[in-house]
N, C-alpha and C positions, 0 to 999 in steps of 0.2 A: 539780848535785851530787845533787840528791835522786833523779834516774833511776839514778846509777850505786850509790847508797846502796839501793836497792831491789834492785838486782841482787846487789850485796856480801850483803845479808840472804837474799835469795833462795838464794843459793849455799849458805850455812849450812844453809839449810831444805833444798833441793834434795840436797844431799849425804847428810845425814841420812836424810830422806824416801827417796831413792833407795836407800841402804844397806838401809834397812828393808824396801823395795818387793820389791828382789830377795830378800832374806832371806825374805820372807813367801811369795814364789814357790819357795823351795825351791833358789834357787841356790847358798846356802851350806849347803846342806843341813839347815837348822833356822829355824824362825820367829825374827823378830827379838825378842829378850829385851828387858826395862827396861835391863839391864847393856850390852847390845849399843848400844842407843841412847845411854846415858850415855857408853859410849866413844867414838862418832862424834861425840857433841855435844863432848865433852871435847877432842877431837882438834882439832877446828875452831876451838874457842874458847880453845885453850892459847897463842894469841898475844897474846890480848887481856886478859889478867889477870883471866879471869872467875873470880868466887868460885865456892865449891862449891855455893853456895843457888842462884847462877844457873844452874850446869851443871845441879844437880838440876831447877831448874822448867823449863828448855828441854827437856832430856831427857824429862820429863813430857809436856810440848807435843808434842815430836816422836813419841813412842810412841804418844799418843792420836791424833795425825792420820794414823800409819801405819795404825793399827787402823781408823779411819775410811774410810780410802782403798782398805782390803782391799775393802770392800763395792763400791766404785765400781768396782775392777779387775775383780771377778766379774761386775757388769753389763756391762763392755766385753766380756769374754770370750764371754758369753752373746750379745751382738749380733755377734760376729766369725761364731760358731757359726752364728746365725741368717742373717748374709749370705751364708755359704758354702751353706746350704740353699737360699737363693732362686737365688743364680747356679748351682747345679748342677741346677736345676730343667728339664725340657724347655722351658717357656716362662719368659721373664723377666718377673717381675710388678714393674712400675717402682712401682707404688703400694706393694709391700712394702718395695722400696728406699729408697723416701722416707721411708716410717715408720722404718726402721732409721737412716737418715741422722739425721733428727730427733731419734731417742731417742739416738745417740751425740754428738749436740751438746747434748743436755741434760745426758749423763753427764758431756761434758768441762765444761760450766758447775758442775755441782755439784763436781767434783774442782778445778777452779780456785778455786770460793769456798771451800771447806775449806783448800786450800793459802795463800790470802790469808790468812783468819781466823788460821791457825797462824802465817804471817809476821808478822802485827800482834802476837801474843802473844811471839812469841820477842822481837821488837825492843822490846816494852814491858819485858823483861826487863833489857836492855843499857841503859848509860849511852849519851849522844851520843859521848862518846871512843872507847867499844867499838865502836860502829857507824861511827864514821870510820875507826879502825883496819882494821876487816873490810873496809871499802871498799878501803882502800890495799892490803891483803894481795889482795883480789880482783882488783884493776888489775895488780898485779905478777905474780900467778897467770897472769891473761889473758894478758898481753905474753908472758911467758915460753912459755906452750902455744899462744898463737893468733897471735903475731907482733903483738900490739895491734889485730888486728882486731875 
């Protein structure tokens, strides 16, 4: 059950971070505001009787994580541009490709660490019953949209 709980809580964070990630990229025409984070968190938490204080705390965690991940996203975009430059050169520099690969892995590690930290902070704001309810909601959603896979 702990593995599923991790995925359920991860869904909360992923949905809200994903919303913020796309907003910060301009997909919605503006950066994610604290109000946007609160709305996204409120939408996810509405079925688990989260208090306003919990929603506020989790929205703050998510907003901070989105801001931190913005710098990681920028690093990733720089790495993609560098990769394109190396691959477009007359001679492919294998050492440069390996350097970009290593940097990309480090960037992924940095972002995954930030996400796990935010996930732990979000989890600490919820009661065991709320986390269990999120797990059940996640399972229902997953079965509905993915046929139980």
